[in-house]
VODRENKOL-342467 format. One record per atom (N, C-alpha, C, O, CB): residue number from 1; residue in one letter; x, y, z; atom name. Coordinates in steps of 0.1 Angstrom, whole numbers, plus 5000, padded with zeros to 4 digits. Glycine has a CB too. Example, Ala and Ser with C-alpha at 12.3 -4.5 7.8 and 13.67 -1.06 7.14 Angstrom:
2
num	residu	east	north	up	atome
1	a	5132	4943	5078	N
1	a	5123	4955	5078	CA
1	a	5132	4967	5078	C
1	a	5142	4967	5085	O
1	a	5113	4955	5090	CB
2	s	5128	4978	5071	N
2	s	5137	4989	5071	CA
2	s	5129	5000	5079	C
2	s	5134	5011	5080	O
2	s	5141	4994	5057	CB
//
This chain:
106
num	residu	east	north	up	atome
1	x	1529	6557	6775	N
1	x	1532	6553	6762	CA
1	x	1538	6539	6762	C
1	x	1546	6536	6771	O
1	x	1543	6563	6755	CB
2	x	1533	6531	6753	N
2	x	1537	6517	6753	CA
2	x	1551	6516	6747	C
2	x	1556	6524	6739	O
2	x	1527	6508	6745	CB
3	x	1558	6505	6751	N
3	x	1572	6503	6746	CA
3	x	1570	6493	6735	C
3	x	1560	6486	6733	O
3	x	1582	6498	6756	CB
4	x	1581	6491	6727	N
4	x	1581	6481	6716	CA
4	x	1579	6468	6722	C
4	x	1571	6460	6716	O
4	x	1594	6482	6708	CB
5	x	1585	6465	6733	N
5	x	1584	6451	6739	CA
5	x	1569	6449	6743	C
5	x	1564	6438	6740	O
5	x	1592	6450	6752	CB
6	x	1562	6459	6748	N
6	x	1548	6457	6752	CA
6	x	1540	6454	6739	C
6	x	1531	6446	6740	O
6	x	1543	6470	6758	CB
7	x	1542	6461	6728	N
7	x	1535	6459	6716	CA
7	x	1537	6445	6710	C
7	x	1528	6439	6706	O
7	x	1538	6470	6706	CB
8	x	1550	6441	6710	N
8	x	1553	6428	6705	CA
8	x	1548	6417	6714	C
8	x	1544	6406	6709	O
8	x	1568	6426	6703	CB
9	x	1548	6419	6727	N
9	x	1542	6410	6737	CA
9	x	1527	6409	6734	C
9	x	1521	6398	6735	O
9	x	1545	6414	6751	CB
10	x	1521	6420	6732	N
10	x	1506	6420	6729	CA
10	x	1504	6412	6716	C
10	x	1495	6403	6715	O
10	x	1501	6434	6727	CB
11	x	1512	6414	6706	N
11	x	1510	6407	6693	CA
11	x	1511	6392	6695	C
11	x	1504	6384	6690	O
11	x	1520	6412	6682	CB
12	x	1521	6388	6703	N
12	x	1524	6374	6706	CA
12	x	1512	6368	6713	C
12	x	1507	6357	6710	O
12	x	1537	6372	6714	CB
13	x	1507	6375	6723	N
13	x	1495	6370	6731	CA
13	x	1483	6369	6722	C
13	x	1476	6359	6723	O
13	x	1492	6379	6742	CB
14	x	1481	6378	6713	N
14	x	1469	6378	6704	CA
14	x	1471	6366	6694	C
14	x	1461	6359	6692	O
14	x	1468	6391	6696	CB
15	x	1483	6364	6689	N
15	x	1485	6352	6680	CA
15	x	1482	6339	6687	C
15	x	1476	6330	6682	O
15	x	1499	6353	6674	CB
16	x	1487	6338	6700	N
16	x	1485	6326	6707	CA
16	x	1471	6323	6710	C
16	x	1466	6312	6712	O
16	x	1493	6327	6721	CB
17	x	1463	6334	6711	N
17	x	1448	6333	6713	CA
17	x	1441	6330	6700	C
17	x	1429	6329	6700	O
17	x	1443	6346	6719	CB
18	x	1448	6329	6689	N
18	x	1442	6325	6676	CA
18	x	1438	6337	6668	C
18	x	1431	6335	6658	O
18	x	1430	6317	6679	CB
19	x	1442	6349	6671	N
19	x	1438	6361	6664	CA
19	x	1448	6363	6652	C
19	x	1460	6359	6653	O
19	x	1438	6373	6673	CB
20	x	1443	6369	6641	N
20	x	1452	6373	6630	CA
20	x	1457	6387	6634	C
20	x	1450	6395	6639	O
20	x	1444	6373	6617	CB
21	x	1470	6390	6632	N
21	x	1476	6402	6636	CA
21	x	1485	6408	6625	C
21	x	1491	6401	6618	O
21	x	1485	6399	6649	CB
22	x	1485	6422	6625	N
22	x	1494	6429	6617	CA
22	x	1502	6439	6625	C
22	x	1497	6443	6636	O
22	x	1486	6437	6606	CB
23	x	1513	6443	6620	N
23	x	1521	6453	6627	CA
23	x	1525	6464	6618	C
23	x	1528	6461	6606	O
23	x	1535	6446	6633	CB
24	x	1523	6476	6622	N
24	x	1526	6488	6615	CA
24	x	1538	6494	6621	C
24	x	1539	6496	6633	O
24	x	1514	6498	6614	CB
25	x	1548	6498	6613	N
25	x	1561	6503	6617	CA
25	x	1564	6516	6610	C
25	x	1563	6517	6598	O
25	x	1572	6493	6616	CB
26	x	1567	6527	6618	N
26	x	1572	6539	6611	CA
26	x	1586	6536	6606	C
26	x	1595	6534	6614	O
26	x	1572	6551	6622	CB
27	x	1587	6537	6593	N
27	x	1600	6534	6587	CA
27	x	1608	6547	6582	C
27	x	1620	6546	6579	O
27	x	1598	6525	6575	CB
28	x	1601	6558	6581	N
28	x	1607	6570	6577	CA
28	x	1599	6582	6581	C
28	x	1586	6582	6581	O
28	x	1610	6570	6562	CB
29	x	1605	6593	6585	N
29	x	1598	6605	6588	CA
29	x	1606	6617	6582	C
29	x	1618	6617	6580	O
29	x	1597	6607	6604	CB
30	x	1599	6628	6579	N
30	x	1605	6640	6575	CA
30	x	1597	6652	6582	C
30	x	1586	6651	6585	O
30	x	1603	6642	6559	CB
31	x	1605	6662	6585	N
31	x	1599	6673	6592	CA
31	x	1594	6670	6606	C
31	x	1599	6662	6613	O
31	x	1588	6679	6583	CB
32	x	1582	6676	6609	N
32	x	1576	6674	6622	CA
32	x	1567	6662	6622	C
32	x	1556	6663	6617	O
32	x	1569	6687	6627	CB
33	x	1572	6651	6628	N
33	x	1564	6639	6629	CA
33	x	1562	6636	6643	C
33	x	1571	6637	6652	O
33	x	1571	6627	6622	CB
34	x	1549	6631	6647	N
34	x	1546	6629	6661	CA
34	x	1553	6617	6667	C
34	x	1555	6617	6679	O
34	x	1531	6627	6662	CB
35	x	1557	6607	6659	N
35	x	1563	6595	6665	CA
35	x	1576	6592	6657	C
35	x	1576	6595	6645	O
35	x	1554	6583	6664	CB
36	x	1586	6588	6663	N
36	x	1599	6585	6657	CA
36	x	1599	6572	6648	C
36	x	1591	6564	6650	O
36	x	1610	6585	6667	CB
37	x	1609	6572	6640	N
37	x	1611	6559	6632	CA
37	x	1613	6548	6642	C
37	x	1619	6549	6652	O
37	x	1624	6561	6623	CB
38	x	1607	6536	6638	N
38	x	1607	6525	6647	CA
38	x	1595	6523	6656	C
38	x	1594	6513	6662	O
38	x	1620	6525	6655	CB
39	x	1587	6533	6656	N
39	x	1575	6532	6664	CA
39	x	1565	6521	6658	C
39	x	1565	6520	6646	O
39	x	1567	6546	6665	CB
40	x	1558	6514	6667	N
40	x	1549	6503	6662	CA
40	x	1535	6505	6667	C
40	x	1532	6511	6677	O
40	x	1555	6490	6667	CB
41	x	1526	6499	6659	N
41	x	1512	6498	6662	CA
41	x	1508	6484	6658	C
41	x	1510	6480	6647	O
41	x	1503	6509	6655	CB
42	x	1503	6476	6668	N
42	x	1498	6462	6664	CA
42	x	1483	6462	6664	C
42	x	1477	6469	6672	O
42	x	1503	6452	6675	CB
43	x	1478	6455	6654	N
43	x	1463	6455	6651	CA
43	x	1459	6441	6649	C
43	x	1466	6433	6643	O
43	x	1460	6464	6639	CB
44	x	1447	6437	6655	N
44	x	1441	6424	6652	CA
44	x	1430	6426	6641	C
44	x	1426	6437	6638	O
44	x	1436	6417	6665	CB
45	x	1425	6414	6637	N
45	x	1415	6415	6626	CA
45	x	1402	6422	6630	C
45	x	1394	6426	6622	O
45	x	1412	6401	6622	CB
46	x	1399	6424	6643	N
46	x	1387	6430	6648	CA
46	x	1390	6446	6650	C
46	x	1380	6453	6653	O
46	x	1383	6425	6661	CB
47	x	1402	6450	6647	N
47	x	1405	6464	6648	CA
47	x	1410	6468	6662	C
47	x	1412	6480	6665	O
47	x	1393	6472	6645	CB
48	x	1412	6459	6671	N
48	x	1418	6462	6684	CA
48	x	1433	6466	6681	C
48	x	1439	6460	6672	O
48	x	1417	6450	6694	CB
49	x	1438	6475	6689	N
49	x	1452	6479	6686	CA
49	x	1459	6483	6699	C
49	x	1453	6487	6709	O
49	x	1452	6491	6676	CB
50	x	1472	6483	6698	N
50	x	1481	6488	6709	CA
50	x	1493	6495	6703	C
50	x	1498	6490	6692	O
50	x	1485	6477	6719	CB
51	x	1498	6506	6709	N
51	x	1509	6513	6704	CA
51	x	1505	6525	6696	C
51	x	1494	6529	6697	O
51	x	1518	6504	6695	CB
52	x	1515	6531	6689	N
52	x	1512	6543	6682	CA
52	x	1522	6546	6670	C
52	x	1534	6544	6672	O
52	x	1512	6555	6691	CB
53	x	1517	6550	6659	N
53	x	1526	6554	6648	CA
53	x	1524	6569	6645	C
53	x	1532	6574	6637	O
53	x	1523	6545	6636	CB
54	x	1515	6575	6651	N
54	x	1512	6589	6648	CA
54	x	1502	6594	6658	C
54	x	1501	6589	6669	O
54	x	1508	6592	6633	CB
55	x	1495	6604	6654	N
55	x	1484	6609	6662	CA
55	x	1472	6612	6653	C
55	x	1472	6610	6641	O
55	x	1488	6622	6669	CB
56	x	1461	6616	6659	N
56	x	1450	6620	6651	CA
56	x	1444	6608	6643	C
56	x	1444	6597	6647	O
56	x	1453	6631	6642	CB
57	x	1439	6612	6631	N
57	x	1433	6602	6623	CA
57	x	1442	6593	6615	C
57	x	1438	6584	6609	O
57	x	1424	6610	6613	CB
58	x	1455	6596	6615	N
58	x	1465	6587	6608	CA
58	x	1463	6573	6614	C
58	x	1463	6564	6606	O
58	x	1479	6592	6610	CB
59	x	1462	6572	6627	N
59	x	1461	6559	6633	CA
59	x	1448	6551	6628	C
59	x	1449	6539	6625	O
59	x	1460	6559	6648	CB
60	x	1437	6559	6626	N
60	x	1425	6552	6621	CA
60	x	1427	6547	6607	C
60	x	1422	6536	6603	O
60	x	1414	6562	6621	CB
61	x	1434	6555	6599	N
61	x	1437	6551	6585	CA
61	x	1446	6539	6585	C
61	x	1444	6530	6577	O
61	x	1443	6562	6577	CB
62	x	1456	6539	6593	N
62	x	1466	6527	6594	CA
62	x	1458	6515	6599	C
62	x	1461	6504	6594	O
62	x	1478	6531	6603	CB
63	x	1450	6516	6609	N
63	x	1442	6505	6614	CA
63	x	1433	6499	6602	C
63	x	1433	6487	6601	O
63	x	1433	6509	6626	CB
64	x	1427	6507	6595	N
64	x	1418	6503	6584	CA
64	x	1427	6495	6573	C
64	x	1422	6485	6569	O
64	x	1411	6514	6577	CB
65	x	1438	6501	6570	N
65	x	1447	6494	6560	CA
65	x	1452	6481	6566	C
65	x	1454	6471	6559	O
65	x	1459	6503	6557	CB
66	x	1455	6481	6579	N
66	x	1460	6468	6585	CA
66	x	1450	6457	6585	C
66	x	1454	6446	6583	O
66	x	1465	6471	6600	CB
67	x	1438	6460	6587	N
67	x	1427	6450	6586	CA
67	x	1427	6444	6572	C
67	x	1425	6432	6570	O
67	x	1413	6456	6590	CB
68	x	1428	6453	6562	N
68	x	1429	6448	6548	CA
68	x	1441	6439	6546	C
68	x	1441	6429	6539	O
68	x	1429	6460	6538	CB
69	x	1453	6443	6551	N
69	x	1465	6436	6550	CA
69	x	1463	6422	6557	C
69	x	1468	6412	6551	O
69	x	1477	6443	6557	CB
70	x	1457	6421	6568	N
70	x	1454	6409	6575	CA
70	x	1446	6400	6566	C
70	x	1448	6388	6564	O
70	x	1447	6411	6588	CB
71	x	1436	6406	6559	N
71	x	1427	6398	6551	CA
71	x	1433	6393	6538	C
71	x	1432	6381	6535	O
71	x	1415	6407	6547	CB
72	x	1441	6401	6532	N
72	x	1447	6397	6519	CA
72	x	1461	6391	6520	C
72	x	1466	6384	6511	O
72	x	1447	6409	6509	CB
73	x	1468	6395	6531	N
73	x	1482	6389	6533	CA
73	x	1493	6397	6526	C
73	x	1504	6394	6528	O
73	x	1482	6376	6528	CB
74	x	1489	6407	6518	N
74	x	1499	6415	6511	CA
74	x	1503	6427	6519	C
74	x	1494	6435	6523	O
74	x	1494	6419	6497	CB
75	x	1516	6429	6522	N
75	x	1520	6441	6530	CA
75	x	1518	6454	6522	C
75	x	1517	6453	6509	O
75	x	1535	6440	6534	CB
76	x	1518	6465	6529	N
76	x	1516	6478	6522	CA
76	x	1525	6488	6528	C
76	x	1529	6488	6540	O
76	x	1501	6483	6524	CB
77	x	1530	6498	6520	N
77	x	1537	6509	6524	CA
77	x	1528	6521	6523	C
77	x	1523	6524	6512	O
77	x	1551	6511	6516	CB
78	x	1525	6528	6534	N
78	x	1516	6539	6535	CA
78	x	1524	6552	6537	C
78	x	1534	6552	6544	O
78	x	1506	6537	6546	CB
79	x	1520	6562	6530	N
79	x	1527	6575	6532	CA
79	x	1516	6586	6535	C
79	x	1506	6587	6529	O
79	x	1535	6579	6519	CB
80	x	1519	6594	6545	N
80	x	1511	6605	6549	CA
80	x	1519	6617	6550	C
80	x	1530	6617	6556	O
80	x	1503	6602	6562	CB
81	x	1514	6629	6545	N
81	x	1522	6641	6547	CA
81	x	1516	6653	6540	C
81	x	1506	6652	6533	O
81	x	1536	6639	6541	CB
82	x	1522	6664	6542	N
82	x	1517	6677	6537	CA
82	x	1516	6678	6522	C
82	x	1508	6685	6516	O
82	x	1524	6688	6543	CB
83	x	1525	6670	6515	N
83	x	1525	6670	6501	CA
83	x	1513	6662	6495	C
83	x	1509	6664	6484	O
83	x	1538	6665	6495	CB
84	x	1508	6654	6504	N
84	x	1496	6645	6500	CA
84	x	1484	6653	6504	C
84	x	1482	6658	6515	O
84	x	1497	6631	6508	CB
85	x	1474	6653	6495	N
85	x	1462	6660	6497	CA
85	x	1454	6654	6509	C
85	x	1445	6661	6515	O
85	x	1453	6661	6485	CB
86	x	1457	6642	6513	N
86	x	1450	6636	6524	CA
86	x	1456	6640	6538	C
86	x	1451	6636	6548	O
86	x	1450	6621	6523	CB
87	x	1467	6647	6538	N
87	x	1474	6651	6550	CA
87	x	1465	6657	6561	C
87	x	1464	6653	6572	O
87	x	1486	6660	6548	CB
88	x	1457	6667	6556	N
88	x	1448	6674	6566	CA
88	x	1437	6664	6570	C
88	x	1433	6664	6582	O
88	x	1442	6686	6559	CB
89	x	1432	6656	6561	N
89	x	1422	6646	6564	CA
89	x	1426	6636	6575	C
89	x	1418	6633	6583	O
89	x	1417	6639	6552	CB
90	x	1438	6632	6575	N
90	x	1443	6622	6585	CA
90	x	1450	6628	6597	C
90	x	1455	6621	6605	O
90	x	1452	6612	6578	CB
91	x	1451	6641	6597	N
91	x	1456	6648	6609	CA
91	x	1471	6651	6609	C
91	x	1477	6653	6620	O
91	x	1454	6639	6620	CB
92	x	1477	6653	6598	N
92	x	1491	6657	6597	CA
92	x	1492	6672	6593	C
92	x	1500	6676	6584	O
92	x	1499	6648	6587	CB
93	x	1485	6680	6600	N
93	x	1485	6694	6597	CA
93	x	1498	6701	6603	C
93	x	1500	6713	6600	O
93	x	1473	6701	6603	CB
94	x	1506	6693	6611	N
94	x	1518	6699	6617	CA
94	x	1530	6701	6607	C
94	x	1540	6706	6610	O
94	x	1523	6690	6628	CB
95	x	1528	6696	6594	N
95	x	1538	6698	6584	CA
95	x	1547	6686	6583	C
95	x	1557	6686	6576	O
95	x	1546	6710	6587	CB
96	x	1544	6675	6590	N
96	x	1553	6663	6590	CA
96	x	1549	6654	6579	C
96	x	1538	6654	6573	O
96	x	1553	6656	6603	CB
97	x	1558	6645	6576	N
97	x	1555	6634	6566	CA
97	x	1560	6621	6573	C
97	x	1570	6621	6579	O
97	x	1562	6636	6553	CB
98	x	1552	6610	6571	N
98	x	1556	6597	6576	CA
98	x	1554	6586	6566	C
98	x	1545	6587	6558	O
98	x	1549	6594	6590	CB
99	x	1562	6576	6567	N
99	x	1560	6564	6559	CA
99	x	1559	6553	6569	C
99	x	1567	6551	6578	O
99	x	1572	6562	6549	CB
100	x	1548	6545	6567	N
100	x	1545	6534	6576	CA
100	x	1543	6521	6568	C
100	x	1536	6520	6559	O
100	x	1532	6537	6584	CB
101	x	1551	6511	6572	N
101	x	1550	6497	6566	CA
101	x	1541	6489	6574	C
101	x	1543	6487	6586	O
101	x	1565	6491	6565	CB
102	x	1531	6483	6568	N
102	x	1521	6474	6574	CA
102	x	1523	6460	6569	C
102	x	1522	6458	6557	O
102	x	1507	6480	6573	CB
103	x	1524	6450	6578	N
103	x	1525	6436	6574	CA
103	x	1518	6427	6583	C
103	x	1517	6430	6595	O
103	x	1540	6432	6572	CB
104	x	1513	6416	6578	N
104	x	1507	6406	6586	CA
104	x	1518	6398	6593	C
104	x	1528	6395	6586	O
104	x	1497	6396	6578	CB
105	x	1516	6394	6605	N
105	x	1527	6386	6612	CA
105	x	1520	6373	6617	C
105	x	1508	6372	6619	O
105	x	1534	6394	6623	CB
106	x	1529	6363	6619	N
106	x	1524	6351	6625	CA
106	x	1523	6339	6615	C
106	x	1519	6328	6619	O
106	x	1511	6353	6632	CB
//
């Protein structure tokens, strides 16, 4: 498992290489969540990523949203959970809920 320092080091290296980068951060969890608050996922404009904010398809959804955030520059707050009809679609069948903040950095 990557550490926060590894993810931020990766983000810094990608930015120095001229890539556009977003960071996704778990800002709140309820119930059974696969990753704790403060977990990060860094994403570049090509969809390369490092770190983890969840498991299953949640990461795919977060990566897709991050690419949009990189493109438009507007941050987003994403929520996934059992109360959301998309919970099963994105892989949160464990009963957890998470809130992930995605922002472009650099």
